[in-house]
Every structure is written in C-alpha cells, then in structure tokens.
C-alpha positions as CSV (number, residue, x, y, z in Angstrom):
1,S,-14.3,13.9,-4.4
2,H,-12.6,10.7,-5.7
3,Y,-9.2,12.4,-5.7
4,N,-9.5,13.8,-2.1
5,K,-10.5,10.5,-1.0
6,L,-7.6,8.9,-2.7
7,R,-5.1,11.4,-1.3
8,S,-6.6,10.7,2.3
9,K,-5.9,6.9,2.0
10,I,-2.2,7.3,1.1
11,R,-0.3,6.8,3.9
12,P,3.0,8.9,4.4
13,H,5.3,6.0,3.8
14,E,3.4,5.1,0.5
15,E,3.8,8.7,-0.9
16,Q,6.9,7.9,-3.0
17,L,5.2,5.1,-4.7
18,F,2.4,7.4,-6.0
19,T,4.2,10.5,-6.6
20,A,4.3,10.1,-10.6
21,K,0.6,9.0,-10.8
22,I,-0.5,11.9,-8.5
23,A,1.5,14.2,-10.7
24,Q,-0.3,12.9,-13.6
25,I,-3.5,13.2,-11.9
26,E,-3.0,16.8,-10.8
27,A,-1.8,17.9,-14.4
28,L,-5.0,16.5,-15.7
29,L,-7.2,18.2,-13.5
30,K,-5.3,21.3,-14.1
31,Q,-5.8,21.2,-17.9
32,G,-9.5,20.5,-17.3
33,K,-9.5,23.5,-14.8
34,N,-7.9,25.8,-17.1
35,S,-9.7,24.8,-20.6
36,L,-13.0,23.2,-20.0
37,T,-16.4,25.1,-19.2
38,W,-19.7,23.7,-18.9
39,K,-20.4,24.0,-22.5
40,S,-17.3,22.2,-23.7
41,L,-18.1,19.3,-25.8
42,E,-15.1,17.5,-24.2
43,T,-16.4,17.6,-20.6
44,D,-17.7,13.9,-20.7
45,D,-14.3,12.7,-22.1
46,F,-12.5,14.6,-19.5
47,I,-14.5,13.3,-16.7
48,E,-14.2,9.7,-18.1
49,E,-10.5,10.0,-18.4
50,A,-10.0,11.6,-14.8
51,T,-12.3,8.9,-13.1
52,S,-10.4,6.3,-14.9
53,L,-7.1,7.5,-13.8
54,I,-8.1,8.1,-10.2
55,L,-10.4,5.0,-9.6
56,E,-9.3,2.4,-12.0
57,D,-5.7,3.1,-12.0
58,C,-4.4,4.6,-9.0
59,F,-7.1,3.8,-6.1
60,K,-6.9,0.0,-7.3
61,K,-3.0,-0.1,-7.1
62,L,-3.0,1.8,-3.6
63,Q,-5.6,-0.9,-2.4
64,A,-3.3,-3.7,-3.7
65,V,-0.1,-2.1,-1.8
66,Q,-2.1,-1.7,1.2
67,A,-3.4,-5.2,1.0
68,A,0.2,-6.7,0.5
69,Q,1.4,-4.4,3.5
70,A,-1.3,-5.9,5.4
71,Q,-0.5,-9.5,4.9
72,I,3.4,-8.7,5.6
73,E,2.4,-7.2,8.7
74,A,0.3,-10.2,9.8
75,K,3.0,-12.6,8.9
76,V,5.7,-10.6,10.8
77,E,3.6,-10.2,13.9
78,H,2.7,-14.0,13.8
79,W,6.6,-14.6,13.3
80,H,7.4,-12.4,16.3
81,E,4.8,-13.9,18.4
82,Y,5.9,-17.4,17.8
83,L,9.7,-16.4,18.5
84,C,8.9,-14.6,21.6
85,Q,6.7,-17.1,23.0
86,S,9.1,-20.0,22.2
87,L,12.4,-18.4,23.0
88,F,11.8,-15.8,25.7
89,T,9.1,-17.3,27.9
90,S,11.2,-20.3,29.5
91,D,13.5,-19.6,32.4
92,E,16.4,-21.3,30.7
93,P,18.7,-19.2,28.8
94,C,18.4,-18.7,25.2
95,F,21.4,-19.2,22.8
96,I,21.9,-17.8,19.3
97,E,22.0,-21.3,17.9
98,D,18.3,-21.7,19.4
99,W,17.3,-18.5,17.6
100,I,18.8,-19.7,14.4
101,V,16.9,-23.1,14.5
102,K,13.6,-21.1,15.4
103,Q,14.0,-18.8,12.7
104,K,14.6,-21.6,10.0
105,E,11.4,-23.2,11.3
106,V,9.5,-20.0,11.0
107,S,11.0,-19.5,7.3
108,E,10.3,-22.8,6.2
109,G,6.6,-22.6,7.3
110,Y,6.2,-19.4,5.5
111,G,8.1,-21.0,2.3
112,V,10.9,-18.4,2.5
C-alpha cells in the first residue's frame, strides 16, 4: 500500500518532521476502517482523500526533505574533501589562520 511505502521511506531522523501528518493519516485510515463497508456510498471519497493525503501531501513533502538533505550532504562532502586535501595533504604545519582563510573561500564559493 502507499501508506506502508511511505512509512518505509521515512528515515529515523525524519520521523519528527512527519509525526503530525502520520497521525492525521492514521486517524483517517482508522475512521475508514471503523465506518466504511464495501457498500458505503462514501468509499470513493474516502479512497480519494486518503490517497491525496498520503501521496500528494505527505509523500511529496518527504521527497522534498530528502532531496534537500542530499544536496546538503553533497555540499558538505565537497567542502570536507576540499579542506582536507588543501590543508592536510602538505607536509607543512597547518595553522588556524589557514583554516579560517580556506573556510571563507569555501563559504563564498557556496554563497554562504
């Protein structure tokens, strides 16, 4: 189901961001489970509402959060590699002033 797929894609560190939405989805699913039957006239509306809440709302937000996180991780990795290669690969000592200069260069390169 879409709900189970959504739950499996949320990483532990993202749980708090989606607690309210997950509670909203679970309340809706519980309401449907307790009040709908195959003969209910509201079945189509319920399915449409649940699908919209899960896929259009929560799943899209999760994808946006994970895409932003991937971009941040890529920038941090690049920053880390640049600083490590430029500061720690020479045989000469590295002073804090050198670190600060390199950090400013990297920050300016990312518009920070």
